[in-house]
C-alpha positions in Angstrom: 124.8 147.8 11.3 121.6 147.6 9.2 119.1 144.9 9.6 117.5 143.4 6.5 113.7 142.9 6.7 113.2 139.4 5.5 109.4 139.4 5.4 106.2 138.9 7.2 104.6 135.5 6.9 104.6 133.4 3.8 104.9 134.2 0.1 101.7 133.7 -1.8 101.0 133.7 -5.5 99.4 136.8 -6.8 99.4 136.1 -10.5 100.7 133.7 -13.1 101.8 135.6 -16.2 102.7 134.2 -19.7 106.3 135.6 -19.6 109.0 136.4 -17.1 109.3 139.9 -18.6 105.6 140.7 -17.9 105.9 139.4 -14.4 109.1 141.4 -13.7 107.4 144.6 -15.0 104.5 144.1 -12.6 106.8 143.2 -9.8 108.7 146.5 -10.3 105.4 148.4 -10.3 104.5 146.7 -7.0 107.9 147.3 -5.4 107.9 151.0 -6.4 104.6 151.3 -4.5 105.9 149.7 -1.4 104.7 146.1 -1.9 107.4 143.4 -1.6 107.3 141.2 -4.7 109.4 138.6 -6.4 109.1 136.6 -9.6 109.5 132.8 -9.8 110.2 132.0 -13.4 109.4 128.5 -14.5 112.1 128.1 -17.1 114.6 126.5 -14.7 116.9 129.5 -14.9 117.1 129.2 -18.7 117.9 125.5 -18.8 114.4 124.6 -19.9 112.9 127.6 -21.6 110.0 125.5 -22.9 108.6 125.2 -19.4 108.1 129.0 -19.3 105.7 128.6 -22.2 103.7 126.0 -20.4 103.7 127.1 -16.8 104.3 130.9 -17.0 106.0 133.0 -14.4 104.6 133.3 -10.9 104.4 136.8 -9.3 104.7 136.3 -5.5 104.0 138.7 -2.6 104.1 138.3 1.1 100.8 137.3 2.6 100.6 140.6 4.6 101.0 142.6 1.3 98.4 140.6 -0.6 95.5 143.1 -0.2 97.7 146.1 -1.1 99.0 144.2 -4.2 95.5 143.2 -5.3 94.3 146.8 -4.9 97.3 148.2 -6.9 96.7 145.6 -9.7 93.1 146.7 -9.9 94.2 150.3 -10.2 96.7 149.4 -12.9 94.1 147.4 -14.8 91.6 150.2 -14.8 94.2 152.6 -16.1 95.1 150.1 -18.8 91.5 149.6 -19.8 91.0 153.3 -20.1 93.9 153.4 -22.6 92.7 150.3 -24.4 95.6 148.3 -23.1 95.8 144.7 -21.7 94.2 143.5 -18.5 95.3 140.9 -16.0 93.5 137.6 -15.2 93.7 137.0 -11.4 
């Protein structure tokens, strides 16, 4: 029987992004690099899409992964800046 790893410590907010799509893309980048991440959309699962425009989507990581996630975001941001792409506000 396999045992699922639930997590270490608490979930903490890494970023708030303007859209759920942007948050999901960054979450996938983090996950593919070994950082456990999840997105908390603020649109009430589609029932109140206007809330997403006001509150954004929260990108969450475990507290124990926070430093690794921040370092990875810095690396992604520097790559984007080199290409003239967007940057993240932390």
